[in-house]
C-alpha positions as CSV (number, residue, x, y, z in Angstrom):
1,P,0.0,0.0,0.0
2,I,0.9,3.6,-0.1
3,L,-0.9,5.3,2.7
4,P,-1.3,8.8,3.4
5,F,1.5,12.4,3.6
6,P,5.6,16.4,2.0
7,L,6.0,19.6,3.5
8,A,5.9,23.1,2.2
9,G,7.7,26.1,3.3
10,G,11.1,27.8,3.2
11,R,13.0,24.9,4.8
12,N,11.5,22.2,2.5
13,A,14.3,21.9,0.0
14,S,16.5,20.1,2.5
15,I,13.6,18.2,3.9
16,Q,12.5,17.0,0.5
17,C,16.1,15.9,-0.4
18,F,16.1,13.9,2.8
19,L,12.8,12.3,2.0
20,C,13.9,11.5,-1.5
21,S,16.9,9.7,-0.1
22,L,14.7,7.9,2.4
23,A,12.4,6.8,-0.3
24,V,15.2,5.4,-2.3
25,G,16.7,3.7,0.8
26,I,13.7,2.1,2.4
27,A,10.7,2.1,0.0
28,L,6.5,0.8,0.0
29,T,3.5,0.2,-2.0
30,A,1.4,-2.9,-1.7
31,S,2.8,-5.9,-3.4
32,S,1.4,-5.7,-6.9
33,I,3.6,-7.8,-9.1
34,T,5.2,-10.3,-6.8
35,A,3.7,-12.5,-4.1
36,A,4.0,-10.9,-0.7
37,Q,5.9,-13.9,0.6
38,A,9.3,-14.0,-1.0
39,D,12.2,-16.4,-0.1
40,A,14.8,-13.8,-1.1
41,P,14.5,-10.0,-0.9
42,V,12.5,-8.5,-3.7
43,F,12.6,-4.8,-4.7
44,N,9.9,-3.2,-6.7
45,G,9.3,0.4,-7.7
46,G,6.8,2.3,-9.9
47,A,5.1,5.5,-10.8
48,K,1.5,6.5,-11.0
49,I,-0.3,9.5,-12.3
50,G,-3.8,10.5,-11.2
51,I,-6.7,12.9,-11.7
52,S,-7.7,14.3,-8.4
53,G,-10.4,16.4,-6.7
54,W,-9.8,18.2,-3.4
55,V,-12.6,19.6,-1.3
56,V,-12.0,21.7,1.8
57,D,-14.9,22.5,4.2
58,D,-14.9,24.9,7.1
59,N,-17.1,23.1,9.6
60,D,-18.8,26.3,10.7
61,G,-20.4,26.4,7.3
62,S,-18.6,29.6,6.3
63,T,-17.0,28.3,3.1
64,R,-16.4,25.3,0.9
65,A,-13.6,25.3,-1.6
66,K,-13.3,22.8,-4.5
67,G,-10.2,22.2,-6.5
68,S,-9.0,19.9,-9.2
69,G,-5.6,18.8,-10.4
70,S,-3.3,15.9,-11.1
71,L,-0.9,14.0,-8.8
72,L,2.3,12.2,-9.7
73,N,3.4,9.4,-7.3
74,L,6.8,7.6,-7.2
75,H,7.4,4.7,-4.8
76,L,9.8,1.9,-3.9
77,A,9.3,-1.2,-1.8
78,L,11.2,-4.1,-0.3
79,H,9.6,-7.5,0.3
80,W,11.3,-10.2,2.2
81,D,9.5,-13.4,3.3
82,N,6.3,-12.1,5.1
83,A,7.7,-8.6,5.8
84,Y,7.7,-5.5,3.7
85,A,8.8,-1.8,3.9
86,G,8.5,1.1,1.6
87,A,8.1,4.7,0.9
88,G,6.4,7.0,-1.6
89,L,6.4,10.7,-2.7
90,S,3.6,12.4,-4.5
91,G,2.8,16.0,-5.5
92,G,0.7,18.2,-7.7
93,K,-1.0,21.5,-8.3
94,F,-4.7,22.1,-7.7
95,D,-6.8,24.9,-9.2
96,F,-9.5,26.3,-6.9
97,G,-11.0,28.7,-9.4
98,N,-12.2,31.9,-7.8
99,H,-12.3,30.7,-4.2
100,A,-9.2,29.3,-2.5
101,P,-9.5,27.4,0.8
102,R,-9.3,29.3,4.1
103,Q,-5.9,29.7,5.7
104,P,-6.6,28.3,9.2
105,T,-4.6,30.9,11.1
106,G,-6.2,33.8,9.2
107,T,-9.1,35.8,10.5
108,A,-11.5,35.2,7.6
109,A,-12.1,33.0,4.7
110,P,-10.3,34.2,1.6
111,S,-12.3,35.3,-1.4
112,Q,-9.4,35.5,-3.9
113,S,-8.9,33.0,-6.6
114,G,-5.9,30.8,-6.4
115,S,-4.2,27.4,-6.6
116,L,-2.5,25.2,-4.0
117,Q,0.5,22.9,-4.2
118,H,-0.1,19.6,-2.5
119,G,2.5,17.1,-1.5
120,E,2.6,13.8,0.4
121,F,5.2,11.5,1.9
122,D,4.5,7.9,3.2
123,A,6.7,5.3,4.9
124,V,5.1,2.0,5.7
125,F,6.3,-1.1,7.5
126,G,4.1,-4.3,7.5
127,Y,3.9,-8.0,8.0
128,Y,1.6,-10.7,6.4
129,F,0.2,-12.4,9.4
130,W,-2.1,-14.3,7.0
131,E,-1.5,-15.5,3.5
132,R,-3.0,-12.5,1.7
133,V,-3.7,-10.1,4.5
134,S,-1.2,-7.9,6.3
135,L,-1.1,-5.3,9.1
136,F,1.1,-2.3,8.8
137,A,2.4,0.8,10.7
138,A,2.7,4.1,8.7
139,L,4.4,7.4,9.0
140,K,2.9,10.2,6.9
141,S,3.2,13.9,6.2
142,T,1.2,16.1,3.9
143,S,1.6,19.7,2.8
144,A,-0.4,22.5,1.2
145,K,1.1,25.8,-0.1
146,W,-1.0,28.7,-1.1
147,D,-0.1,31.2,-3.9
148,D,1.0,33.8,-1.4
149,G,3.4,31.4,0.2
150,Y,1.3,30.4,3.2
151,T,1.9,26.7,4.2
152,L,0.0,24.1,6.2
153,S,1.5,20.7,6.9
154,T,0.2,17.7,8.8
155,G,1.9,14.6,9.9
156,G,1.6,11.6,12.3
157,L,1.7,7.9,12.9
158,G,-1.0,5.4,12.0
159,A,-1.8,1.8,11.4
160,G,-3.9,-0.2,9.0
161,V,-4.7,-3.4,7.1
162,A,-3.9,-4.4,3.5
163,A,-4.9,-7.4,1.4
164,Q,-4.4,-8.8,-2.1
165,H,-6.7,-11.2,-3.9
166,S,-6.2,-13.1,-7.2
167,I,-9.4,-12.7,-9.3
168,A,-8.1,-14.1,-12.6
169,P,-4.9,-15.7,-14.0
170,L,-3.4,-12.3,-14.9
171,W,-5.4,-10.0,-12.5
172,S,-5.2,-9.1,-8.9
173,L,-7.2,-6.9,-6.6
174,L,-5.4,-4.9,-3.9
175,W,-6.9,-2.7,-1.1
176,H,-5.8,-1.1,2.1
177,F,-7.3,1.0,4.8
178,G,-5.5,3.1,7.4
179,V,-6.1,5.5,10.2
180,M,-3.8,7.9,12.1
181,S,-3.6,10.9,14.4
182,L,-2.2,14.2,13.2
183,D,-0.4,17.3,14.3
184,A,-1.0,20.4,12.1
185,K,1.8,23.0,11.7
186,H,2.3,26.4,10.0
187,D,6.0,26.9,9.4
188,R,7.6,25.3,12.5
189,D,4.7,26.1,14.9
190,K,2.1,23.6,15.9
191,I,-1.4,25.1,15.3
192,G,-3.8,22.2,15.8
193,T,-4.5,18.5,15.9
194,G,-6.6,16.0,13.9
195,S,-7.1,12.6,12.4
196,A,-6.9,11.0,8.9
197,T,-8.2,8.0,7.1
198,T,-7.2,6.4,3.8
199,L,-9.0,3.8,1.6
200,E,-7.6,2.6,-1.7
201,F,-8.6,0.0,-4.2
202,S,-6.4,-1.1,-7.1
203,G,-6.7,-3.6,-10.0
204,V,-3.4,-5.0,-11.3
205,Y,-2.8,-6.6,-14.7
206,H,0.3,-8.8,-14.6
207,A,1.9,-8.1,-18.0
208,N,4.7,-10.5,-17.2
209,A,6.5,-12.0,-14.2
210,S,8.1,-8.7,-13.2
211,T,5.8,-5.9,-14.5
212,G,2.3,-5.0,-13.6
213,L,-0.1,-2.3,-14.8
214,N,-2.3,-0.9,-12.1
215,F,-5.3,1.5,-11.8
216,G,-7.5,2.4,-9.0
217,L,-9.2,4.8,-6.7
218,K,-7.7,6.4,-3.5
219,L,-9.8,8.3,-1.0
220,Q,-8.2,10.4,1.8
221,G,-9.8,12.4,4.5
222,Q,-8.5,14.7,7.2
223,K,-10.4,16.4,10.1
224,L,-8.4,19.2,11.7
225,D,-9.1,21.3,14.8
226,F,-7.0,24.4,14.9
227,D,-6.0,26.5,18.0
228,T,-7.7,29.5,16.4
229,G,-11.1,27.7,16.8
230,V,-11.3,27.0,13.0
231,R,-12.3,23.4,12.1
232,Q,-11.7,22.0,8.7
233,T,-12.4,18.8,6.7
234,H,-10.2,18.0,3.8
235,N,-11.2,15.2,1.3
236,L,-8.9,14.2,-1.5
237,S,-10.0,11.6,-4.1
238,T,-7.7,10.4,-6.9
239,L,-8.3,8.1,-9.9
240,G,-4.9,6.9,-11.0
241,F,-3.0,4.7,-13.5
242,G,0.5,3.4,-13.1
243,V,3.2,0.7,-13.6
244,N,5.2,-1.3,-11.2
245,H,8.4,-3.4,-11.8
246,A,10.2,-5.9,-9.7
247,F,14.0,-5.9,-9.7
């Protein structure tokens, strides 16, 4: 699986370099082209591009912002026997038309048009306790950056369940569900707390023994309570297509 969360702001160049190195070093996405149980270590990596919608609601009913965009995801994974570990990075730009989402530490909902940069980083560690079902722990971070440079980042630890099912000789179905608690930050300052959920379904076509084509739907939600009294719900849905390859 790739569960949910990169970070935006002035210090992010060095952070993103570190995350890229981490992604190359440890790597995860659900096992999509090789069996989860491998006698020897198996690396796989891939890329996915998706069409996404992002809806941000202020829970006091003051505003709802709807954006659309695309996300590019890169991921690596290591599978060994019943265990796996991996990491993924994704990012993209969302157009919110004439109404950008509220900045949670601001005094009022913005009325200006605008776009937001969105980023995610995931690190996942799991184990197949059953033949096709695993439990995992996850570390995630997400970021949003407004046109004026304002940044909001969230991150936390979570857990979940993932499974894979063979539905035809060359087809598999993958899914995972995860939950986590979050801290919300603006720059370096903690400004709130919250929770997040992720649900993803993917179909995989095994083109050959080492390469798989996958497509699916990923739903992510965050509920955030800020110290300013603002409460927001973020819902991000992505329909994606990609390729994985085992090394």
